[in-house]
N, C-alpha and C positions, 0 to 999 in steps of 0.2 A: 316661580317654579322652584320647588324645594328639591334639592339633589341629595339631601342627607339620607333618605332611605336607600339610595342606590350606591352609596359609598360606605361599604363596611369591610370587615376584614376578609370575608370570603370573596368579595369582588377583587380586592387588592391581591390576595393570594392567587386567584385565578388568572389575573392579568400578568403577574410575575411568572407563574407557571407556564402560561402560553408564550411569553417572551423568551423564557429559558429554553422551551422546547424548540422554538423557531431558531434560536441561536445555535442549539446543538445540531439541528438538522443542517443548517448552513455550514457549520464547521466540518461536519462529516462529509457533506457533498463536495466541498472544496478539497478535502483530503483525498477523496476517492478519484476525483477528476483531474487533479494536478499531476503533471508528469513527475515521475520519480527520477531524481538526479543521483546516480551512483558515482562515487568518486572513481575516476579512471586512472588516477595516478597512484601507483603502488610504490614500490621501492625503485628508485632510479639509480642506475649504476653511475659511478663517477669515473670520468676519464682523468688520468694522471699523466702529465707531461713532465718528463725529466729533462732539465736543462743542465748540460754539463758545466762544470766550473771552468772559469777562464784559465788559459794556459799562458805561460811566458813566451812571448814572441821575440826572438833575438833581433837586435838592432843591426842594420847593415849600412854601410857607407855607400851612397850612390856614386857611381863612376860613369863618366860619359861613354856612350856606346858609339862605335863608328857607323856612319851612314854610308852604305856602299855606293849609293847613287851620287852623293855630294862629295864624298871623299873627305868629309869633316866629321867631327864628333858632335853628337846632339846631346843636349843636357837632359837629365832625368826630369820627370814631370814636376817634382817639388823643389826645383832649383830656380832661383831668380836668374834671368839672363836677358840680354838685349834682344828686343823683339817680342818678349813675352809680356803677359799681363799680370799685374799684381793688384791686390785689394788691401786697403788700410784695415788693419785688424789689431785688436788688443789695446785700444786706447780707452776703452770703457765709456765711449761716447764723447770724450774730450776732443777727438780729432787729432791730426798730426800736422805740425808746422812744416810747410814745404818752403825750402830756402833757396836763395839766389845762387849759392855756391855750397859745396860740401864743407860742413863745419858748423859748430854751434854758435860761432861769433858772426856768421853771415846773416844778412837781412832776411827776415821772414817775408815771403812773397804772398802767400795765402795759407789758409788752413784747410787741409784735406779732411773731409768728413769720414766717420767710421763707415766701412763697407764701400767706399768709393773706389772705382776701378780705374787704373792708369796703365798706359803702355810704357815699358821700359825702353828708353832711347840711348842711355849712356851709363857707364859705370863698370865695375864698382870703383869707388875711390874710398880711401881710408883717411879719416880725419877725426881728431878728438876722441879716439878709442872706438869709433863706430864705422860701420861700412855704409856707404851712401850710394844711392842710385838716382839717376836723372829720370824723372817721370813726366809724361805728358798725358793729359786727359784726352781721350779720343773724340769727345764731343766739343771740346774747346781748346784750341792750341795755345791760348793765353794762360791756361792753367798748367804751368810747367815749372818744375824746379827739382831740387835735390831733397831726398827723403832718407831717413835712417831705415836700414833693412830690418831692424828688430820688430818693426810694426807693419811689415808687409808680408802678405801671404800669396803664394802663387795661385792663380785661377785660370781656367781655360779661356780662350778667346771668346769675346762676345759674339 
């Protein structure tokens, strides 16, 4: 079977014309039937929050206030005192040496970890230019000793 008489330029042009017409009809029908998306966002207003500049807060010296029921003075919340709780703070992860007696030359009993909480049982004592407090871990009575106040922060009771 010889196909040469059926393939000429008029057949090819007709096939291309038919394909183009079908493509045009498809594109037009998709354009007419597709939903129109209109942008719903126009100009949006911006909210501006003004944050006031920090002001200087004067420092005050805490003084004990008398407790009318006990007849004694109670310490301010940020002052270390016997019966209060303290947390090791400011050692940058190195921990704090807890000693057998107040003073730098006394034996180190153990090392208290950063953020560890202790109960204050005795003190203060002054030795070697530091103020020392006797601390006891509430979870282990064997973890007890003297610590420098410079690395202790007052915390609320657990």
